[in-house]
C-alpha positions in Angstrom: -40.3 -52.1 183.9 -39.7 -48.7 185.6 -41.0 -45.2 185.0 -38.7 -42.2 185.4 -39.9 -38.6 185.7 -37.7 -36.8 183.2 -38.7 -33.4 184.7 -37.4 -34.3 188.2 -34.8 -36.9 187.3 -31.8 -34.6 187.7 -33.1 -33.4 191.1 -33.6 -37.0 192.2 -30.2 -38.2 191.1 -28.6 -35.4 193.0 -30.8 -35.7 196.0 -29.4 -36.6 199.4 -32.8 -37.5 200.8 -33.5 -41.0 201.9 -36.7 -43.1 201.2 -37.7 -42.5 204.8 -37.5 -38.7 204.3 -40.1 -39.0 201.6 -42.2 -41.6 203.4 -41.5 -44.3 200.8 -39.7 -46.8 202.9 -40.3 -50.5 202.9 -39.8 -50.6 206.7 -37.7 -49.2 209.5 -34.5 -50.9 208.3 -34.8 -49.3 204.8 -32.3 -46.4 204.8 -31.6 -46.3 201.0 -31.1 -42.9 199.4 -33.6 -41.7 196.8 -30.7 -41.4 194.2 -29.5 -44.9 195.0 -33.0 -46.4 194.8 -33.6 -44.7 191.4 -30.3 -46.0 190.0 -31.0 -49.6 191.2 -34.4 -49.5 189.6 -33.0 -48.4 186.3 -30.1 -51.0 186.4 -32.6 -53.8 187.0 -35.3 -52.9 184.6 -35.9 -54.5 181.1 -38.1 -51.6 179.9 -37.6 -48.0 181.0 -40.1 -45.1 180.4 -38.7 -41.6 180.4 -42.0 -39.8 181.2 -42.9 -36.0 181.0 -40.5 -35.5 178.1 -42.6 -32.6 176.9 -41.4 -30.7 180.0 -37.7 -31.1 179.2 -35.7 -29.6 176.3 -34.0 -31.9 173.8 -30.4 -31.3 175.1 -31.4 -32.2 178.7 -33.4 -35.1 177.5 -30.5 -36.5 175.6 -28.3 -36.3 178.6 -30.9 -38.0 180.7 -31.4 -40.8 178.2 -27.6 -41.2 177.9 -27.4 -41.6 181.7 -30.1 -44.2 181.6 -28.4 -46.1 178.8 -25.1 -46.0 180.6 -26.7 -47.4 183.8 -28.5 -50.1 181.8 -27.2 -50.7 178.2 -29.5 -53.7 177.7 -32.9 -52.0 178.5 -35.4 -50.8 176.0 -36.0 -47.0 176.6 -39.2 -45.2 175.6 -39.8 -41.5 175.7 -43.4 -40.7 176.8 -45.7 -37.9 177.6 -48.3 -38.4 180.3 -47.3 -42.0 180.4 -49.0 -42.7 177.1 -47.7 -45.9 175.6 -49.0 -49.1 174.1 -49.7 -51.7 176.7 -48.0 -54.3 174.6 -44.7 -52.5 175.0 -44.7 -52.7 178.8 -46.9 -55.7 179.7 -46.3 -59.3 178.9 -43.2 -58.5 177.0 -41.4 -61.7 178.2 -38.2 -59.7 178.3 -37.4 -60.0 182.0 -34.7 -62.5 183.0 -33.5 -62.3 186.6 -30.1 -63.8 185.9 -29.5 -61.6 182.9 -30.7 -58.5 184.8 -28.2 -59.2 187.7 -25.4 -59.2 185.2 -26.6 -56.3 183.1 -25.9 -53.1 185.0 -23.7 -50.6 183.1 -21.1 -50.5 185.8 -20.6 -54.3 185.7 -20.4 -54.3 181.9 -17.7 -51.6 182.1 -15.8 -53.6 184.6 -15.8 -56.5 182.2 -14.8 -54.3 179.3 -18.2 -54.6 177.6 -19.5 -51.0 177.9 -21.6 -49.6 175.1 -20.2 -46.7 173.1 -23.7 -45.6 172.3 -24.0 -43.6 175.5 -21.0 -41.4 174.4 -23.3 -39.8 171.8 -25.1 -38.3 174.8 -22.0 -37.0 176.5 -21.9 -40.0 178.9 -18.7 -41.9 179.4 -17.1 -44.3 181.8 -13.8 -45.8 182.9 -12.5 -48.2 185.5 -10.1 -46.7 188.0 -7.5 -49.4 189.0 -4.6 -49.0 191.4 -2.4 -51.2 193.6 -2.1 -48.7 196.5 -4.5 -48.1 199.4 -6.5 -45.0 199.9 -5.4 -42.7 202.8 -8.5 -42.7 205.1 -8.4 -39.0 205.9 -7.9 -37.9 202.3 -10.7 -40.1 201.3 -12.9 -38.7 204.0 -12.1 -35.1 203.0 -13.0 -35.8 199.4 -16.3 -37.5 200.1 -17.2 -34.7 202.5 -17.3 -32.3 199.6 -20.7 -31.3 198.3 -19.7 -32.6 194.8 -16.7 -35.0 195.3 -16.1 -35.6 191.6 -17.9 -33.2 189.3 -20.1 -34.8 186.6 -20.1 -38.3 188.1 -23.6 -39.8 188.3 -22.7 -43.4 189.3 -19.7 -45.3 190.6 -19.4 -48.8 192.0 -16.7 -51.3 192.7 -14.4 -52.2 195.6 -11.6 -50.4 197.3 -8.6 -50.8 199.6 -8.3 -48.4 202.6 -5.1 -48.3 204.6 -6.8 -48.2 207.9 -8.7 -51.4 207.2 -5.9 -53.3 205.5 -7.4 -56.9 205.8 -10.8 -56.0 204.3 -11.9 -54.9 200.9 -14.5 -52.2 200.9 -17.6 -52.0 198.8 -17.7 -48.6 197.0 -21.0 -47.2 195.7 -22.2 -43.8 194.7 -25.1 -42.2 192.9 -25.2 -38.5 192.4 -24.0 -36.8 195.6 -24.4 -39.9 197.8 -21.3 -41.9 198.4 -21.1 -45.1 200.5 -18.0 -47.2 201.5 -18.4 -50.2 203.8 -16.4 -53.4 204.6 -17.3 -56.1 202.2 -14.8 -59.0 202.2 -11.4 -60.2 203.4 -8.7 -60.0 200.8 -7.7 -63.5 199.7 -4.1 -62.8 200.5 -5.1 -62.6 204.2 -7.0 -65.9 204.1 -5.4 -69.4 204.3 -5.4 -71.0 200.9 -7.4 -74.0 202.1 -10.2 -71.6 203.0 -10.5 -70.0 199.6 -14.0 -70.3 198.2 -13.1 -70.1 194.5 -10.6 -71.9 192.3 -7.0 -71.0 193.2 -6.2 -70.0 189.6 -9.0 -67.5 189.6 -7.8 -65.9 192.8 -4.2 -65.7 191.7 -5.2 -63.9 188.5 -6.0 -60.9 190.7 -2.7 -61.0 192.6 -0.1 -58.3 192.2 2.6 -59.7 189.9 5.2 -57.1 190.9 4.6 -57.2 194.6 3.1 -60.7 195.4 3.0 -60.0 199.1 0.2 -57.5 198.5 -1.9 -60.3 196.9 -5.3 -59.2 195.6 -5.4 -55.8 197.4 -6.4 -53.1 195.0 -8.8 -50.4 193.8 -11.2 -51.3 191.1 -14.0 -48.8 190.7 -16.2 -48.1 187.7 -17.0 -44.4 187.3 -19.8 -43.2 185.0 -20.3 -39.5 184.3 -21.9 -36.9 182.1 -19.6 -34.5 180.4 -16.9 -35.0 183.0 -13.1 -34.9 182.8 -11.9 -38.5 183.1 -8.3 -37.5 183.4 -9.1 -35.1 186.3 -11.1 -37.8 188.0 -8.2 -40.3 187.7 -5.8 -37.6 189.0 -8.1 -36.9 192.0 -8.4 -40.6 192.8 -4.6 -41.0 192.5 -4.1 -38.2 195.1 -6.0 -40.4 197.6 -3.1 -42.9 197.7 -1.6 -43.5 201.1 1.9 -44.0 199.6 
């Protein structure tokens, strides 16, 4: 279960502060952003309270609830004022399942083609950006250096291919204005087949059928936004291509 401050939620999701800036760190190695921490808490919870709803108008509240439902379609969401709620709704519910929670985030469901249409009622939508060309490192850097790289996007996650790091797939993650890209894994096409850690047929499913020499190198990023232009977002992403 997690509690979210509806009055400050928009500020938090657009914050560039870290947990250390607010003195809420778990230790010196904890450098997570406030926005990222909030998103992860929502994605992993089974019950979510949107508190202080009396301080937010209905339009904004619907957008906030839509964002929450997009991040975690499987959670039960309650609107509350002054945290008033029956204890039976938040304690001893028996709802939490670690394995289910790890597979439940909205971005992962979207990637699998299981996204909920319910969030669209709140102006929240999502799509998966897929491409078989690497990002140009400078163009990518210039985009992410903007104050708002892609307007309206509240969460994006997946993996990417950057031309300057051709052997490694990058883990892509963003929440609000915070974007992070870091090396994550070697593309299977660069690894000898006898060292593949998953069944060969599963790996080959992701290989480029038109250009087999490129193997599994690709962009596959889930993008979730509130009232944002998906076509413009796709176009912006396409402009990052190195070829």
